[in-house]
Every structure is written in C-alpha cells, then in structure tokens.
N, C-alpha and C positions, 0 to 999 in steps of 0.2 A: 602497517607504520609500527607498529608495537613489537612485531619481530626484528625490523631494523634497529628500533630503540633497544633493544635487548644485545642484539649484536654488537652495536655501536659502545654500549655501557657494560660488557660482559669483560671481567678481567681476563680471559683465556683470548688470545690471538686467532682469528679465523681465516684461513685463506679465500679468495674471491668467491670459488665454487660452493665451499661450505657457506659462506654468509647467503649468495643469491639462491641456493637450496633452503635456508631457514626463512629468508624473505618471501620464497615461492609457497611454502609451505602454509606461512601465516597468512598470505594473501589469500590462497586458496581457501582455507580455514574462514576466515573473517566473512569471505565470499558466501561460502557455505550457511554460515548461520545467519547471514543477513538475509540472505533467499528463506530461509524457513521462517524467521521473524516477521518478514515483510511481505514476501511473496505467497505463503499459503492464504493469509489473511484474504490478501487482494485477489486471491483466484476464486476462494470464496464468497468475497463480496460481490465480485464480478457474474458469477454463476447465479447468485440472491436476486440481483438486480436483472438481469436477463432475464431469466426462466421463471420469476416468483412477481418480483413487486412489478415492474414494467407492464408484464402480463395480466397482471390481476388487478393492481389498485389503479382507480379510474383518475384521481384527483393531482394534480402535480405536488400541491401542498403535502398529501401524505407521503408521497414519494421521495420528497425532499427531506422531508421530517425524519422519516426509516432511515434514508441514505444517510443522514447527522447522526442518526443513535446508533447505526451500524460503524462509521467513523469513531464516535466518541469510545464504542466498545472496545474496538481494535487499538484504540489509543491507548485506554486503560489497560488492557491486555498485555501490549508491548511495553508498557511500563513495569507491567510487574513481572515479564520475563526477563527484563534488564537487570533489576535492583537486585542484590542481595539482601538490603537493608532497604522496608520501604521509605520513600521520601515524599511526603504530599506535596509537595510544592512540583515537583518531577511530574508525578502521577496525575495532578492535577493540570498541569501545562500540556502534556501527551494527550490527556484527555479533551482539551479545548483546540489544540492543533488537529486532533483526528474528526474531531465534529465538525470543524469548518473545512476540513477536507471532503468528509462528506458529503456536508450540505451543498458546497460547490460543486462537487461530481455528481449529486443528483438531481442539481439544476441542468447542467450540461447534459447530460444522459437522458431524461426527461424530453430537452429541449430536441435532441437528435432522434428519440422516439417517435415524439409526435411528429415531428417535419417527415421522417420515413412513413407514420401512417398514413398522412396527409396525401405523400406523393404518390403513395399506392392507391389510394381512392382517386387521384386527378386523373381523367382520362388523357392520354398521349396525343400528340398531334397525328400520327397515322390511325388512331383510334376515333378520332371525331369524323374522318373522312369517310 
C-alpha cells in the first residue's frame, strides 16, 4: 500500500510496468517483514506450547496463564520492533491484545490437548469386543 502511495504521489511519471514492479517489491517487502515480526514468535509459541507446556504442566489454569504471559510478551516485543520512538499507549494496547489472544489460545489448545489425551485412553469399539 505504501509503495502504491509513493508511486501515486511521486512527481515523476511511471509507466505501468515500473509502477507494477515498485508495487510488487513493496508488497514482497512488507510481507517478509510481517512474517518475521509475527511468524517467528508464532512458531516459538507453538513449539513451547506443544513440547514443553502441554506436555509437562498438569493444570489448565497454569497452561492458560503461561500462554497469556507468552502472548503479552510477544505483544510487547512487537510494539518495541514497530516503534522508533516508544509510545506507552501503543505498547500497552499491543501487550493487552497479545495477552488476550494468548489466554484464548491457551484455553483452546488445552481443551484440544485434554480431549486428545482422553480419547487416546478411551477404548475404541473394536477393542471392547
């Protein structure tokens, strides 16, 4: 979007292929930055939740609390990466949003984990006969 704006507002006139190239490079650049800012923390969160937290923490409340904490830390980290000058309101908002998303994801993941564990322990119809 920013690259389209810069092409539109530029005093230089661009032909269609030049404008398309600038827009494409801008889109690819923004996508790569977005994947780094959001994708890497998501992968770390998924690995921690799957192999460390759900496997070793027994109570749902602790899992949800840890998930909310990870989400809040991610929100705070993203706010630091996005800002040149720190803005406390923006940082607080991203931290609260991250904690809320982490809390809800912790709840959903814990429910899925316990359902999978329960169904693994429950005998199937063929096993009963």
